[in-house]
Structures are given as C-alpha cells and as structure tokens.
Biopython code that builds the backbone (N, CA, C, O; Angstrom):
import numpy as np
from Bio.PDB.StructureBuilder import StructureBuilder

atoms = [
    (1, "MET", "N", (61.133, 68.129, -27.678)),
    (1, "MET", "CA", (61.813, 67.456, -28.764)),
    (1, "MET", "C", (60.774, 66.872, -29.728)),
    (1, "MET", "O", (59.900, 66.108, -29.319)),
    (2, "THR", "N", (60.878, 67.231, -30.989)),
    (2, "THR", "CA", (59.915, 66.734, -31.972)),
    (2, "THR", "C", (60.410, 65.429, -32.583)),
    (2, "THR", "O", (61.601, 65.239, -32.828)),
    (3, "GLN", "N", (59.462, 64.551, -32.816)),
    (3, "GLN", "CA", (59.775, 63.264, -33.418)),
    (3, "GLN", "C", (59.891, 63.434, -34.925)),
    (3, "GLN", "O", (59.071, 64.114, -35.541)),
    (4, "ARG", "N", (60.894, 62.824, -35.511)),
    (4, "ARG", "CA", (61.072, 62.879, -36.959)),
    (4, "ARG", "C", (60.116, 61.889, -37.617)),
    (4, "ARG", "O", (60.027, 60.731, -37.210)),
    (5, "LEU", "N", (59.410, 62.357, -38.628)),
    (5, "LEU", "CA", (58.462, 61.503, -39.346)),
    (5, "LEU", "C", (59.209, 60.498, -40.217)),
    (5, "LEU", "O", (60.278, 60.809, -40.743)),
    (6, "PRO", "N", (58.655, 59.291, -40.373)),
    (6, "PRO", "CA", (59.307, 58.290, -41.227)),
    (6, "PRO", "C", (58.945, 58.468, -42.712)),
    (6, "PRO", "O", (59.142, 57.554, -43.512)),
    (7, "PHE", "N", (58.422, 59.630, -43.069)),
    (7, "PHE", "CA", (58.089, 59.950, -44.456)),
    (7, "PHE", "C", (58.292, 61.438, -44.651)),
    (7, "PHE", "O", (58.390, 62.198, -43.688)),
    (8, "LYS", "N", (58.356, 61.847, -45.918)),
    (8, "LYS", "CA", (58.544, 63.264, -46.234)),
    (8, "LYS", "C", (57.195, 63.973, -46.288)),
    (8, "LYS", "O", (56.145, 63.346, -46.423)),
    (9, "GLN", "N", (57.253, 65.278, -46.181)),
    (9, "GLN", "CA", (56.072, 66.114, -46.371)),
    (9, "GLN", "C", (56.439, 67.163, -47.422)),
    (9, "GLN", "O", (57.579, 67.624, -47.479)),
    (10, "ALA", "N", (55.467, 67.534, -48.247)),
    (10, "ALA", "CA", (55.711, 68.545, -49.266)),
    (10, "ALA", "C", (54.451, 69.372, -49.460)),
    (10, "ALA", "O", (53.337, 68.878, -49.288)),
    (11, "THR", "N", (54.637, 70.616, -49.815)),
    (11, "THR", "CA", (53.503, 71.494, -50.080)),
    (11, "THR", "C", (52.989, 71.234, -51.492)),
    (11, "THR", "O", (53.705, 70.673, -52.322)),
    (12, "PRO", "N", (51.757, 71.638, -51.766)),
    (12, "PRO", "CA", (51.251, 71.508, -53.138)),
    (12, "PRO", "C", (52.142, 72.196, -54.170)),
    (12, "PRO", "O", (52.361, 71.658, -55.255)),
    (13, "ARG", "N", (52.651, 73.368, -53.843)),
    (13, "ARG", "CA", (53.517, 74.079, -54.800)),
    (13, "ARG", "C", (54.773, 73.265, -55.112)),
    (13, "ARG", "O", (55.203, 73.188, -56.263)),
    (14, "GLU", "N", (55.362, 72.653, -54.065)),
    (14, "GLU", "CA", (56.567, 71.841, -54.277)),
    (14, "GLU", "C", (56.273, 70.644, -55.188)),
    (14, "GLU", "O", (57.052, 70.342, -56.091)),
    (15, "ILE", "N", (55.159, 69.973, -54.950)),
    (15, "ILE", "CA", (54.802, 68.814, -55.777)),
    (15, "ILE", "C", (54.497, 69.254, -57.207)),
    (15, "ILE", "O", (54.916, 68.591, -58.155)),
    (16, "LYS", "N", (53.780, 70.352, -57.376)),
    (16, "LYS", "CA", (53.470, 70.865, -58.718)),
    (16, "LYS", "C", (54.752, 71.184, -59.474)),
    (16, "LYS", "O", (54.868, 70.855, -60.654)),
    (17, "GLN", "N", (55.715, 71.820, -58.815)),
    (17, "GLN", "CA", (56.997, 72.134, -59.462)),
    (17, "GLN", "C", (57.715, 70.858, -59.897)),
    (17, "GLN", "O", (58.292, 70.799, -60.983)),
    (18, "ARG", "N", (57.676, 69.854, -59.053)),
    (18, "ARG", "CA", (58.347, 68.587, -59.377)),
    (18, "ARG", "C", (57.646, 67.884, -60.540)),
    (18, "ARG", "O", (58.310, 67.329, -61.416)),
    (19, "LEU", "N", (56.326, 67.902, -60.556)),
    (19, "LEU", "CA", (55.586, 67.312, -61.671)),
    (19, "LEU", "C", (55.911, 68.051, -62.969)),
    (19, "LEU", "O", (56.156, 67.431, -64.004)),
    (20, "ASP", "N", (55.908, 69.379, -62.900)),
    (20, "ASP", "CA", (56.214, 70.188, -64.084)),
    (20, "ASP", "C", (57.634, 69.935, -64.594)),
    (20, "ASP", "O", (57.903, 70.054, -65.789)),
    (21, "ALA", "N", (58.547, 69.583, -63.669)),
    (21, "ALA", "CA", (59.936, 69.305, -64.040)),
    (21, "ALA", "C", (60.108, 67.884, -64.579)),
    (21, "ALA", "O", (61.199, 67.511, -65.011)),
    (22, "GLY", "N", (59.027, 67.088, -64.553)),
    (22, "GLY", "CA", (59.089, 65.745, -65.104)),
    (22, "GLY", "C", (59.462, 64.657, -64.112)),
    (22, "GLY", "O", (59.744, 63.530, -64.519)),
    (23, "ASP", "N", (59.472, 64.967, -62.813)),
    (23, "ASP", "CA", (59.765, 63.937, -61.813)),
    (23, "ASP", "C", (58.720, 62.829, -61.884)),
    (23, "ASP", "O", (57.537, 63.099, -62.093)),
    (24, "ASP", "N", (59.154, 61.587, -61.712)),
    (24, "ASP", "CA", (58.282, 60.418, -61.816)),
    (24, "ASP", "C", (57.599, 60.157, -60.474)),
    (24, "ASP", "O", (58.005, 59.276, -59.717)),
    (25, "LEU", "N", (56.570, 60.928, -60.198)),
    (25, "LEU", "CA", (55.830, 60.806, -58.945)),
    (25, "LEU", "C", (54.538, 60.051, -59.201)),
    (25, "LEU", "O", (53.868, 60.279, -60.208)),
    (26, "LEU", "N", (54.188, 59.155, -58.292)),
    (26, "LEU", "CA", (52.916, 58.461, -58.378)),
    (26, "LEU", "C", (51.980, 59.082, -57.352)),
    (26, "LEU", "O", (52.160, 58.901, -56.147)),
    (27, "LEU", "N", (50.978, 59.817, -57.834)),
    (27, "LEU", "CA", (50.014, 60.455, -56.950)),
    (27, "LEU", "C", (48.981, 59.429, -56.515)),
    (27, "LEU", "O", (48.344, 58.784, -57.348)),
    (28, "ILE", "N", (48.819, 59.280, -55.202)),
    (28, "ILE", "CA", (47.871, 58.327, -54.635)),
    (28, "ILE", "C", (46.836, 59.109, -53.836)),
    (28, "ILE", "O", (47.159, 59.736, -52.827)),
    (29, "ASP", "N", (45.591, 59.065, -54.298)),
    (29, "ASP", "CA", (44.470, 59.746, -53.649)),
    (29, "ASP", "C", (43.782, 58.742, -52.729)),
    (29, "ASP", "O", (43.190, 57.773, -53.202)),
    (30, "VAL", "N", (43.855, 58.969, -51.405)),
    (30, "VAL", "CA", (43.274, 58.016, -50.451)),
    (30, "VAL", "C", (41.861, 58.407, -50.009)),
    (30, "VAL", "O", (41.313, 57.825, -49.073)),
    (31, "ARG", "N", (41.275, 59.401, -50.696)),
    (31, "ARG", "CA", (39.903, 59.779, -50.369)),
    (31, "ARG", "C", (38.931, 58.728, -50.905)),
    (31, "ARG", "O", (39.323, 57.803, -51.616)),
    (32, "GLU", "N", (37.680, 58.888, -50.555)),
    (32, "GLU", "CA", (36.641, 57.957, -50.985)),
    (32, "GLU", "C", (36.076, 58.393, -52.347)),
    (32, "GLU", "O", (36.164, 59.566, -52.710)),
    (33, "PRO", "N", (35.491, 57.436, -53.102)),
    (33, "PRO", "CA", (34.991, 57.759, -54.447)),
    (33, "PRO", "C", (34.031, 58.945, -54.489)),
    (33, "PRO", "O", (34.070, 59.727, -55.438)),
    (34, "GLU", "N", (33.172, 59.095, -53.485)),
    (34, "GLU", "CA", (32.235, 60.230, -53.503)),
    (34, "GLU", "C", (32.968, 61.568, -53.393)),
    (34, "GLU", "O", (32.480, 62.579, -53.899)),
    (35, "GLU", "N", (34.131, 61.587, -52.738)),
    (35, "GLU", "CA", (34.921, 62.821, -52.660)),
    (35, "GLU", "C", (35.594, 63.109, -53.995)),
    (35, "GLU", "O", (35.688, 64.262, -54.417)),
    (36, "VAL", "N", (36.059, 62.060, -54.652)),
    (36, "VAL", "CA", (36.743, 62.214, -55.931)),
    (36, "VAL", "C", (35.774, 62.728, -56.995)),
    (36, "VAL", "O", (36.182, 63.427, -57.923)),
    (37, "ARG", "N", (34.494, 62.382, -56.861)),
    (37, "ARG", "CA", (33.504, 62.899, -57.817)),
    (37, "ARG", "C", (33.369, 64.422, -57.702)),
    (37, "ARG", "O", (32.973, 65.080, -58.664)),
    (38, "ILE", "N", (33.693, 64.977, -56.547)),
    (38, "ILE", "CA", (33.624, 66.435, -56.352)),
    (38, "ILE", "C", (34.822, 67.113, -57.004)),
    (38, "ILE", "O", (34.675, 68.101, -57.724)),
    (39, "VAL", "N", (36.008, 66.572, -56.744)),
    (39, "VAL", "CA", (37.242, 67.156, -57.280)),
    (39, "VAL", "C", (38.324, 66.083, -57.289)),
    (39, "VAL", "O", (38.422, 65.272, -56.369)),
    (40, "ALA", "N", (39.141, 66.093, -58.351)),
    (40, "ALA", "CA", (40.225, 65.119, -58.474)),
    (40, "ALA", "C", (41.438, 65.786, -59.112)),
    (40, "ALA", "O", (41.321, 66.801, -59.799)),
    (41, "LEU", "N", (42.599, 65.195, -58.868)),
    (41, "LEU", "CA", (43.816, 65.635, -59.535)),
    (41, "LEU", "C", (44.087, 64.708, -60.710)),
    (41, "LEU", "O", (44.070, 63.486, -60.566)),
    (42, "SER", "N", (44.333, 65.290, -61.856)),
    (42, "SER", "CA", (44.599, 64.525, -63.070)),
    (42, "SER", "C", (45.790, 63.590, -62.864)),
    (42, "SER", "O", (46.840, 64.000, -62.368)),
    (43, "GLY", "N", (45.609, 62.344, -63.248)),
    (43, "GLY", "CA", (46.699, 61.380, -63.163)),
    (43, "GLY", "C", (46.833, 60.672, -61.838)),
    (43, "GLY", "O", (47.649, 59.759, -61.712)),
    (44, "ALA", "N", (46.053, 61.067, -60.841)),
    (44, "ALA", "CA", (46.147, 60.427, -59.527)),
    (44, "ALA", "C", (45.453, 59.073, -59.549)),
    (44, "ALA", "O", (44.436, 58.881, -60.216)),
    (45, "GLN", "N", (46.025, 58.152, -58.811)),
    (45, "GLN", "CA", (45.455, 56.811, -58.674)),
    (45, "GLN", "C", (44.591, 56.789, -57.414)),
    (45, "GLN", "O", (45.058, 57.143, -56.332)),
    (46, "LEU", "N", (43.339, 56.376, -57.556)),
    (46, "LEU", "CA", (42.430, 56.310, -56.408)),
    (46, "LEU", "C", (42.664, 55.021, -55.631)),
    (46, "LEU", "O", (42.544, 53.924, -56.177)),
    (47, "CYS", "N", (42.999, 55.163, -54.353)),
    (47, "CYS", "CA", (43.200, 54.047, -53.427)),
    (47, "CYS", "C", (42.513, 54.435, -52.117)),
    (47, "CYS", "O", (43.174, 54.918, -51.198)),
    (48, "PRO", "N", (41.203, 54.233, -52.018)),
    (48, "PRO", "CA", (40.466, 54.695, -50.835)),
    (48, "PRO", "C", (40.992, 54.074, -49.539)),
    (48, "PRO", "O", (41.249, 52.872, -49.467)),
    (49, "LEU", "N", (41.142, 54.912, -48.528)),
    (49, "LEU", "CA", (41.618, 54.447, -47.227)),
    (49, "LEU", "C", (40.737, 53.318, -46.704)),
    (49, "LEU", "O", (41.244, 52.380, -46.090)),
    (50, "SER", "N", (39.427, 53.390, -46.936)),
    (50, "SER", "CA", (38.515, 52.370, -46.431)),
    (50, "SER", "C", (38.791, 50.985, -47.025)),
    (50, "SER", "O", (38.333, 49.976, -46.490)),
    (51, "GLN", "N", (39.541, 50.941, -48.131)),
    (51, "GLN", "CA", (39.870, 49.674, -48.780)),
    (51, "GLN", "C", (41.373, 49.396, -48.751)),
    (51, "GLN", "O", (41.875, 48.614, -49.558)),
    (52, "ALA", "N", (42.084, 50.029, -47.833)),
    (52, "ALA", "CA", (43.551, 49.940, -47.796)),
    (52, "ALA", "C", (44.063, 48.509, -47.732)),
    (52, "ALA", "O", (45.106, 48.204, -48.311)),
    (53, "ALA", "N", (43.356, 47.633, -47.044)),
    (53, "ALA", "CA", (43.807, 46.248, -46.933)),
    (53, "ALA", "C", (43.927, 45.582, -48.305)),
    (53, "ALA", "O", (44.700, 44.638, -48.469)),
    (54, "LEU", "N", (43.175, 46.065, -49.282)),
    (54, "LEU", "CA", (43.187, 45.483, -50.624)),
    (54, "LEU", "C", (44.358, 45.968, -51.480)),
    (54, "LEU", "O", (44.774, 45.277, -52.409)),
    (55, "TRP", "N", (44.893, 47.157, -51.170)),
    (55, "TRP", "CA", (45.891, 47.731, -52.071)),
    (55, "TRP", "C", (47.217, 48.130, -51.435)),
    (55, "TRP", "O", (48.198, 48.328, -52.151)),
    (56, "ILE", "N", (47.274, 48.251, -50.120)),
    (56, "ILE", "CA", (48.457, 48.866, -49.506)),
    (56, "ILE", "C", (49.750, 48.106, -49.772)),
    (56, "ILE", "O", (50.809, 48.723, -49.894)),
    (57, "ASP", "N", (49.687, 46.793, -49.863)),
    (57, "ASP", "CA", (50.906, 46.021, -50.113)),
    (57, "ASP", "C", (51.203, 45.840, -51.599)),
    (57, "ASP", "O", (52.166, 45.165, -51.964)),
    (58, "ARG", "N", (50.380, 46.439, -52.455)),
    (58, "ARG", "CA", (50.574, 46.319, -53.905)),
    (58, "ARG", "C", (51.195, 47.569, -54.529)),
    (58, "ARG", "O", (51.475, 47.582, -55.728)),
    (59, "LEU", "N", (51.409, 48.603, -53.747)),
    (59, "LEU", "CA", (51.998, 49.823, -54.297)),
    (59, "LEU", "C", (53.468, 49.580, -54.634)),
    (59, "LEU", "O", (54.145, 48.817, -53.945)),
    (60, "PRO", "N", (53.960, 50.222, -55.686)),
    (60, "PRO", "CA", (55.347, 49.994, -56.096)),
    (60, "PRO", "C", (56.349, 50.578, -55.094)),
    (60, "PRO", "O", (56.095, 51.601, -54.458)),
    (61, "HIS", "N", (57.472, 49.912, -54.974)),
    (61, "HIS", "CA", (58.570, 50.383, -54.120)),
    (61, "HIS", "C", (59.565, 51.224, -54.916)),
    (61, "HIS", "O", (60.407, 51.906, -54.331)),
    (62, "ASP", "N", (59.474, 51.180, -56.250)),
    (62, "ASP", "CA", (60.500, 51.789, -57.086)),
    (62, "ASP", "C", (60.141, 53.194, -57.590)),
    (62, "ASP", "O", (60.848, 53.744, -58.435)),
    (63, "ARG", "N", (59.074, 53.763, -57.090)),
    (63, "ARG", "CA", (58.683, 55.134, -57.449)),
    (63, "ARG", "C", (58.358, 55.895, -56.184)),
    (63, "ARG", "O", (57.979, 55.308, -55.171)),
    (64, "GLU", "N", (58.511, 57.213, -56.250)),
    (64, "GLU", "CA", (58.092, 58.018, -55.105)),
    (64, "GLU", "C", (56.572, 58.092, -55.092)),
    (64, "GLU", "O", (55.942, 58.434, -56.092)),
    (65, "LEU", "N", (55.998, 57.767, -53.945)),
    (65, "LEU", "CA", (54.555, 57.822, -53.757)),
    (65, "LEU", "C", (54.209, 59.128, -53.077)),
    (65, "LEU", "O", (54.751, 59.442, -52.017)),
    (66, "VAL", "N", (53.306, 59.898, -53.678)),
    (66, "VAL", "CA", (52.819, 61.141, -53.078)),
    (66, "VAL", "C", (51.369, 60.907, -52.708)),
    (66, "VAL", "O", (50.501, 60.787, -53.573)),
    (67, "LEU", "N", (51.122, 60.844, -51.408)),
    (67, "LEU", "CA", (49.794, 60.547, -50.888)),
    (67, "LEU", "C", (49.052, 61.834, -50.571)),
    (67, "LEU", "O", (49.631, 62.795, -50.065)),
    (68, "PHE", "N", (47.754, 61.837, -50.879)),
    (68, "PHE", "CA", (46.959, 63.001, -50.494)),
    (68, "PHE", "C", (45.526, 62.594, -50.205)),
    (68, "PHE", "O", (45.043, 61.552, -50.647)),
    (69, "CYS", "N", (44.868, 63.453, -49.449)),
    (69, "CYS", "CA", (43.445, 63.286, -49.134)),
    (69, "CYS", "C", (42.838, 64.689, -49.159)),
    (69, "CYS", "O", (43.283, 65.542, -49.927)),
    (70, "HIS", "N", (41.834, 64.929, -48.334)),
    (70, "HIS", "CA", (41.190, 66.242, -48.318)),
    (70, "HIS", "C", (42.093, 67.295, -47.677)),
    (70, "HIS", "O", (42.355, 68.339, -48.274)),
    (71, "HIS", "N", (42.572, 67.016, -46.451)),
    (71, "HIS", "CA", (43.410, 67.985, -45.733)),
    (71, "HIS", "C", (44.783, 67.459, -45.319)),
    (71, "HIS", "O", (45.599, 68.227, -44.810)),
    (72, "GLY", "N", (45.056, 66.178, -45.522)),
    (72, "GLY", "CA", (46.379, 65.635, -45.210)),
    (72, "GLY", "C", (46.434, 64.658, -44.053)),
    (72, "GLY", "O", (47.476, 64.043, -43.829)),
    (73, "GLY", "N", (45.351, 64.492, -43.312)),
    (73, "GLY", "CA", (45.353, 63.594, -42.158)),
    (73, "GLY", "C", (45.301, 62.123, -42.528)),
    (73, "GLY", "O", (46.104, 61.325, -42.043)),
    (74, "ARG", "N", (44.363, 61.766, -43.382)),
    (74, "ARG", "CA", (44.252, 60.353, -43.789)),
    (74, "ARG", "C", (45.475, 59.915, -44.579)),
    (74, "ARG", "O", (45.963, 58.799, -44.406)),
    (75, "SER", "N", (45.969, 60.786, -45.442)),
    (75, "SER", "CA", (47.153, 60.410, -46.221)),
    (75, "SER", "C", (48.375, 60.244, -45.317)),
    (75, "SER", "O", (49.239, 59.414, -45.600)),
    (76, "ALA", "N", (48.462, 61.016, -44.239)),
    (76, "ALA", "CA", (49.564, 60.832, -43.278)),
    (76, "ALA", "C", (49.452, 59.466, -42.601)),
    (76, "ALA", "O", (50.466, 58.817, -42.345)),
    (77, "GLN", "N", (48.229, 59.027, -42.311)),
    (77, "GLN", "CA", (48.045, 57.692, -41.720)),
    (77, "GLN", "C", (48.562, 56.610, -42.667)),
    (77, "GLN", "O", (49.231, 55.667, -42.244)),
    (78, "VAL", "N", (48.245, 56.759, -43.944)),
    (78, "VAL", "CA", (48.719, 55.780, -44.927)),
    (78, "VAL", "C", (50.240, 55.859, -45.061)),
    (78, "VAL", "O", (50.903, 54.830, -45.185)),
    (79, "ALA", "N", (50.792, 57.064, -45.035)),
    (79, "ALA", "CA", (52.249, 57.220, -45.112)),
    (79, "ALA", "C", (52.935, 56.494, -43.951)),
    (79, "ALA", "O", (53.948, 55.824, -44.148)),
    (80, "TRP", "N", (52.381, 56.629, -42.741)),
    (80, "TRP", "CA", (52.910, 55.902, -41.577)),
    (80, "TRP", "C", (52.863, 54.404, -41.838)),
    (80, "TRP", "O", (53.851, 53.703, -41.614)),
    (81, "ALA", "N", (51.724, 53.909, -42.309)),
    (81, "ALA", "CA", (51.556, 52.474, -42.543)),
    (81, "ALA", "C", (52.546, 51.974, -43.596)),
    (81, "ALA", "O", (53.103, 50.885, -43.453)),
    (82, "LEU", "N", (52.766, 52.753, -44.642)),
    (82, "LEU", "CA", (53.722, 52.359, -45.673)),
    (82, "LEU", "C", (55.141, 52.332, -45.114)),
    (82, "LEU", "O", (55.909, 51.417, -45.412)),
    (83, "ALA", "N", (55.488, 53.320, -44.313)),
    (83, "ALA", "CA", (56.816, 53.350, -43.689)),
    (83, "ALA", "C", (57.028, 52.108, -42.828)),
    (83, "ALA", "O", (58.113, 51.527, -42.829)),
    (84, "GLN", "N", (56.004, 51.706, -42.100)),
    (84, "GLN", "CA", (56.101, 50.509, -41.269)),
    (84, "GLN", "C", (56.268, 49.249, -42.113)),
    (84, "GLN", "O", (56.780, 48.240, -41.629)),
    (85, "ARG", "N", (55.840, 49.304, -43.369)),
    (85, "ARG", "CA", (55.965, 48.164, -44.279)),
    (85, "ARG", "C", (57.262, 48.215, -45.082)),
    (85, "ARG", "O", (57.464, 47.400, -45.982)),
    (86, "GLY", "N", (58.125, 49.148, -44.770)),
    (86, "GLY", "CA", (59.420, 49.217, -45.427)),
    (86, "GLY", "C", (59.516, 50.141, -46.619)),
    (86, "GLY", "O", (60.556, 50.188, -47.275)),
    (87, "TYR", "N", (58.456, 50.881, -46.918)),
    (87, "TYR", "CA", (58.520, 51.863, -48.005)),
    (87, "TYR", "C", (59.372, 53.046, -47.533)),
    (87, "TYR", "O", (59.180, 53.562, -46.432)),
    (88, "THR", "N", (60.310, 53.463, -48.378)),
    (88, "THR", "CA", (61.230, 54.533, -47.989)),
    (88, "THR", "C", (61.066, 55.804, -48.814)),
    (88, "THR", "O", (61.663, 56.828, -48.483)),
    (89, "ASN", "N", (60.276, 55.763, -49.874)),
    (89, "ASN", "CA", (60.136, 56.929, -50.758)),
    (89, "ASN", "C", (58.681, 57.370, -50.794)),
    (89, "ASN", "O", (58.006, 57.277, -51.819)),
    (90, "VAL", "N", (58.213, 57.854, -49.640)),
    (90, "VAL", "CA", (56.813, 58.243, -49.457)),
    (90, "VAL", "C", (56.758, 59.704, -49.041)),
    (90, "VAL", "O", (57.513, 60.148, -48.176)),
    (91, "THR", "N", (55.853, 60.443, -49.672)),
    (91, "THR", "CA", (55.655, 61.860, -49.360)),
    (91, "THR", "C", (54.179, 62.105, -49.105)),
    (91, "THR", "O", (53.324, 61.635, -49.856)),
    (92, "ASN", "N", (53.882, 62.841, -48.046)),
    (92, "ASN", "CA", (52.508, 63.253, -47.744)),
    (92, "ASN", "C", (52.320, 64.683, -48.241)),
    (92, "ASN", "O", (53.146, 65.555, -47.970)),
    (93, "LEU", "N", (51.236, 64.919, -48.964)),
    (93, "LEU", "CA", (50.927, 66.257, -49.465)),
    (93, "LEU", "C", (50.296, 67.073, -48.338)),
    (93, "LEU", "O", (49.164, 66.808, -47.932)),
    (94, "GLU", "N", (51.019, 68.049, -47.844)),
    (94, "GLU", "CA", (50.544, 68.878, -46.735)),
    (94, "GLU", "C", (49.311, 69.672, -47.148)),
    (94, "GLU", "O", (49.332, 70.378, -48.157)),
    (95, "GLY", "N", (48.250, 69.560, -46.378)),
    (95, "GLY", "CA", (47.037, 70.310, -46.659)),
    (95, "GLY", "C", (46.121, 69.672, -47.680)),
    (95, "GLY", "O", (45.022, 70.168, -47.928)),
    (96, "GLY", "N", (46.564, 68.568, -48.280)),
    (96, "GLY", "CA", (45.732, 67.806, -49.191)),
    (96, "GLY", "C", (45.256, 68.571, -50.417)),
    (96, "GLY", "O", (45.816, 69.596, -50.805)),
    (97, "ILE", "N", (44.197, 68.025, -51.011)),
    (97, "ILE", "CA", (43.665, 68.615, -52.242)),
    (97, "ILE", "C", (43.038, 69.988, -51.967)),
    (97, "ILE", "O", (42.941, 70.818, -52.871)),
    (98, "ASP", "N", (42.619, 70.222, -50.736)),
    (98, "ASP", "CA", (42.059, 71.532, -50.411)),
    (98, "ASP", "C", (43.132, 72.618, -50.536)),
    (98, "ASP", "O", (42.883, 73.675, -51.114)),
    (99, "ARG", "N", (44.320, 72.356, -49.995)),
    (99, "ARG", "CA", (45.416, 73.329, -50.103)),
    (99, "ARG", "C", (45.888, 73.437, -51.551)),
    (99, "ARG", "O", (46.290, 74.512, -51.997)),
    (100, "TRP", "N", (45.840, 72.320, -52.288)),
    (100, "TRP", "CA", (46.201, 72.348, -53.716)),
    (100, "TRP", "C", (45.289, 73.338, -54.448)),
    (100, "TRP", "O", (45.749, 74.129, -55.272)),
    (101, "ALA", "N", (43.987, 73.281, -54.134)),
    (101, "ALA", "CA", (43.024, 74.175, -54.787)),
    (101, "ALA", "C", (43.301, 75.638, -54.440)),
    (101, "ALA", "O", (43.058, 76.523, -55.260)),
    (102, "VAL", "N", (43.797, 75.894, -53.253)),
    (102, "VAL", "CA", (44.099, 77.266, -52.841)),
    (102, "VAL", "C", (45.401, 77.754, -53.482)),
    (102, "VAL", "O", (45.453, 78.863, -54.014)),
    (103, "GLU", "N", (46.448, 76.932, -53.433)),
    (103, "GLU", "CA", (47.794, 77.375, -53.821)),
    (103, "GLU", "C", (48.163, 77.123, -55.291)),
    (103, "GLU", "O", (48.948, 77.872, -55.872)),
    (104, "VAL", "N", (47.599, 76.073, -55.886)),
    (104, "VAL", "CA", (48.047, 75.669, -57.223)),
    (104, "VAL", "C", (46.983, 75.908, -58.285)),
    (104, "VAL", "O", (47.277, 76.469, -59.340)),
    (105, "ASP", "N", (45.752, 75.487, -58.018)),
    (105, "ASP", "CA", (44.701, 75.570, -59.032)),
    (105, "ASP", "C", (43.385, 76.042, -58.422)),
    (105, "ASP", "O", (42.539, 75.229, -58.052)),
    (106, "PRO", "N", (43.218, 77.357, -58.320)),
    (106, "PRO", "CA", (42.004, 77.919, -57.720)),
    (106, "PRO", "C", (40.714, 77.602, -58.489)),
    (106, "PRO", "O", (39.621, 77.860, -57.985)),
    (107, "SER", "N", (40.827, 77.049, -59.699)),
    (107, "SER", "CA", (39.612, 76.673, -60.441)),
    (107, "SER", "C", (38.984, 75.389, -59.905)),
    (107, "SER", "O", (37.841, 75.077, -60.236)),
    (108, "LEU", "N", (39.716, 74.646, -59.086)),
    (108, "LEU", "CA", (39.185, 73.406, -58.548)),
    (108, "LEU", "C", (38.120, 73.675, -57.489)),
    (108, "LEU", "O", (38.259, 74.611, -56.701)),
    (109, "PRO", "N", (37.060, 72.868, -57.457)),
    (109, "PRO", "CA", (36.048, 73.030, -56.412)),
    (109, "PRO", "C", (36.618, 72.652, -55.054)),
    (109, "PRO", "O", (37.476, 71.776, -54.947)),
    (110, "ARG", "N", (36.133, 73.319, -54.028)),
    (110, "ARG", "CA", (36.517, 73.010, -52.647)),
    (110, "ARG", "C", (35.291, 72.545, -51.891)),
    (110, "ARG", "O", (34.172, 72.973, -52.172)),
    (111, "TYR", "N", (35.511, 71.664, -50.928)),
    (111, "TYR", "CA", (34.397, 71.153, -50.121)),
    (111, "TYR", "C", (34.793, 71.034, -48.693)),
    (111, "TYR", "O", (33.986, 70.620, -47.861)),
]
sb = StructureBuilder()
sb.init_structure("model")
sb.init_model(0)
sb.init_chain("A")
sb.init_seg("    ")
for serial, (resi, resn, name, xyz) in enumerate(atoms, 1):
    if name == "N":
        sb.init_residue(resn, " ", resi, " ")
    sb.init_atom(name, np.array(xyz, "f"), 0.0, 1.0, " ", f" {name:<3s}", serial, name[0])
structure = sb.get_structure()
C-alpha cells in the first residue's frame, strides 16, 4: 500500500503548459546560489534549503507554490515541511531543473 503524499507532483511539461496558459504559479528554487549561477528558471524565487528557517514561514498561502531543486529530492523535503505547516497548494517539480532541461528547454546547461 502506497502512502499518499501531502503535496502534488507535476512533470516539467505539465508546469510549462500551466505557465504558458497563464496560471499564477510561484516557482520556488530551493537550490543553493552556486547552483543557480549554473542554470536558473526565469521568474523563479531563490529560497535555498540551507536557509529555510529564514523563509519557510513567509511563503504565501494564497498562490500555488511549485518547488524545485536539481533532481526533486530537496524540493520534496520542503514540500513535506510546508504541508506540515498547513500549506495546501504545494507542488513538487518531478525531476527538478535537470528534467526541465531535458523535457522543456534543452538549451539549458545541465550539471
């Protein structure tokens, strides 16, 4: 029996389609600044996991939060933490920015 996650998961293609359709998504990049210098998604807000105590309780409750990292593991940790804090509109980007570079924008650098 699989446990149901307290947050949604979406593929890069699904998120790209929603952004293109004008959905009001807040992209939250939980990678570290040195990773963002390699590759970033336009419009994403940088909230490094290492500094989560400074920002995690300041994220808005009235918008869908789409969390991402390199491969999806760290952003899933943040999604769990947000769910425990009562956030109900949280989505983890499956495969992170690496999968985004493969499926959505192959011009992006991979690391």
